C-alpha angles and dihedrals in degrees: 000000000000121000115205111209091199092055093047094048091051089051092050092047090049091050092049093048090047092050093048093049090047091053091047093051095046091047090049091049092051091049092048092048091050091047095049100036118101124249115291105273095216096051116121111261118250128223119359093339120123127205113220124198121202111210121205115248117255116276117254117262090217118128093209112118093218092057092049091047092049090049090051094052094045099046105014094237 
């Protein structure tokens, strides 16, 4: 079996260039996604703003299947 040094070096160079370009593209995509994405929704409000949370009402204690099914479809619980 004959090993060509020229062929192996060209393969290694191709792999290195491919890896560098892949890192550059993924880094650019992350930067672009951070630049375009909206403000973090769970960040504490600044200034006089207030963050209001709406809690789901308590689930009914009824044992009727229709009430439980209606509750599931309305609130997803």
